[in-house]
C-alpha positions in Angstrom: 0.0 0.0 0.0 1.3 3.4 -1.0 0.0 6.3 1.0 0.3 10.0 0.3 2.0 11.8 3.2 -1.0 14.1 3.4 -3.1 11.0 4.3 -1.1 10.2 7.3 -3.1 12.4 9.7 -4.0 10.9 13.1 -7.7 10.9 12.1 -6.9 8.8 9.0 -4.6 6.4 10.8 -7.1 5.9 13.7 -10.5 5.9 11.9 -10.3 5.6 8.2 -7.7 2.9 7.6 -7.7 1.2 11.0 -3.9 1.1 11.0 -3.6 2.0 14.7 -5.1 0.5 17.8 -4.7 2.2 21.1 -4.7 -0.1 24.2 -5.2 1.6 27.5 -4.0 -0.7 30.3 -6.3 -0.7 33.3 -3.4 0.2 35.5 -2.7 3.3 33.4 -6.3 4.4 33.7 -6.1 4.1 37.5 -2.8 6.0 37.6 -4.2 8.8 35.5 -7.2 9.1 37.8 -4.8 9.4 40.8 -2.6 12.0 39.0 -5.5 14.4 38.5 -4.9 15.6 42.0 -1.1 16.0 41.7 0.5 19.0 43.3 2.4 19.5 40.0 -0.1 21.7 38.1 1.2 20.5 34.7 0.9 16.8 35.6 -2.6 17.3 37.0 -3.7 19.2 33.9 -2.4 16.5 31.6 -3.9 13.7 33.7 -7.3 15.5 33.6 -7.1 16.0 29.9 -6.1 12.4 29.2 -8.8 11.1 31.5 -11.4 13.3 29.9 -10.3 12.1 26.4 -10.6 8.4 27.4 -13.9 9.0 29.2 -15.6 10.7 26.3 -18.5 8.4 25.2 -17.7 9.0 21.5 -14.0 8.1 22.0 -14.9 5.0 24.0 -17.0 3.6 21.0 -14.2 3.9 18.5 -12.8 0.7 17.1 -9.2 1.8 17.5 -9.5 2.1 21.3 -9.3 -0.9 23.5 -9.7 -0.4 27.2 -7.9 -3.3 28.8 -10.1 -5.2 31.2 -7.3 -7.3 32.8 -7.3 -8.8 36.2 -6.1 -5.5 37.6 -3.4 -5.2 40.2 -1.8 -8.6 40.8 0.0 -9.6 44.0 3.8 -9.0 43.9 3.6 -7.2 40.6 4.7 -3.6 40.1 2.6 -1.2 38.0 5.4 -1.2 35.3 5.2 -5.0 35.1 1.5 -5.0 34.6 1.8 -2.4 31.9 4.6 -4.3 30.1 2.6 -7.5 30.3 -0.2 -5.7 28.4 2.2 -4.5 25.8 3.8 -8.0 25.4 0.3 -9.6 25.0 -0.5 -7.0 22.3 2.8 -7.7 20.6 1.7 -11.3 20.0 -1.0 -9.9 17.7 1.3 -7.7 15.7 3.7 -4.8 15.7 3.4 -2.9 19.0 4.8 0.4 20.2 4.8 1.3 23.9 4.2 5.0 24.3 5.1 6.4 27.7 6.4 9.5 29.5 7.3 7.4 32.5 10.8 8.2 33.8 11.3 4.8 35.5 
């Protein structure tokens, strides 16, 4: 498939051609919810914005968004391990890119 660079907008990739699937791990959703009250105004603002985006009813119905419904927090597992497990499971289905701003 040859695409014109002008076609590679986020809307095209997400909706029109189905080339991208966003998986939001349950653990990330919980962490975003907790960060809404951060003392760092920038972190709190970004967490509220992300939470509002993923909570939007129209967004939640999109075929490119998958809200992971995993078992949640597992005993003796760190948040990072749970998130990486989600990414590794997705990788079995095809090319996967883990997008994060985590500094750990």
